[in-house]
C-alpha positions as CSV (number, residue, x, y, z in Angstrom):
1,M,11.9,17.1,11.7
2,P,15.7,17.0,12.3
3,I,17.6,13.9,11.3
4,N,20.8,12.9,13.0
5,F,23.3,12.2,10.3
6,D,26.1,11.7,12.8
7,T,24.6,8.3,13.8
8,V,25.0,5.6,11.2
9,P,23.3,2.3,11.8
10,N,25.3,-1.0,11.5
11,R,24.5,-2.2,8.0
12,R,26.9,-5.1,8.1
13,I,24.4,-7.5,9.7
14,P,25.2,-11.2,9.1
15,G,22.6,-13.0,7.0
16,H,21.5,-9.9,5.2
17,L,22.7,-9.7,1.6
18,N,23.1,-6.0,0.9
19,K,25.9,-3.8,-0.4
20,W,27.6,-3.7,3.0
21,T,27.9,-7.5,3.3
22,Y,28.4,-8.3,-0.4
23,Y,31.7,-6.5,-0.7
24,P,34.8,-6.9,1.5
25,K,35.1,-4.5,4.5
26,D,38.0,-2.7,2.9
27,E,35.8,-1.7,-0.1
28,L,33.3,1.3,0.1
29,P,30.3,0.5,-2.0
30,M,28.8,3.8,-3.3
31,W,25.4,2.9,-4.8
32,V,22.8,5.5,-5.8
33,A,19.4,5.7,-3.9
34,D,20.4,3.3,-1.1
35,M,19.6,4.8,2.3
36,D,22.5,4.5,4.8
37,F,20.5,6.3,7.5
38,P,17.3,5.2,9.3
39,A,14.0,6.3,7.9
40,P,12.3,9.2,9.7
41,K,9.8,8.2,12.5
42,P,6.7,9.4,10.6
43,I,7.5,7.1,7.7
44,L,8.2,4.1,10.0
45,E,4.9,4.8,11.9
46,A,2.9,4.9,8.6
47,I,4.5,1.6,7.4
48,H,3.9,0.0,10.8
49,K,0.2,1.1,10.7
50,E,-0.3,-0.5,7.3
51,V,1.4,-3.7,8.2
52,T,-0.4,-4.3,11.5
53,Q,-3.8,-3.9,9.9
54,G,-3.0,-7.1,7.9
55,V,-4.3,-6.5,4.4
56,L,-1.3,-6.1,2.1
57,G,-2.9,-6.3,-1.4
58,Y,-2.6,-3.8,-4.2
59,E,-4.6,-0.6,-3.9
60,L,-5.6,2.3,-6.1
61,P,-4.2,5.7,-5.2
62,S,-6.6,7.8,-3.1
63,N,-7.7,11.3,-3.8
64,E,-5.4,12.5,-1.0
């Protein structure tokens, strides 16, 4: 599945404390393991499926 790395979402959303709002706009925060691109659609769909079913407790790993 191709990912478009030419499109970068706006991460400077007011009210969200993250690396893009914590530092001034003239500083470029370079953290490790922080995604600056949207998650792929299959991952978003899997998360959405789990959240909409409503049970969000801890689970044991499956054999899959």
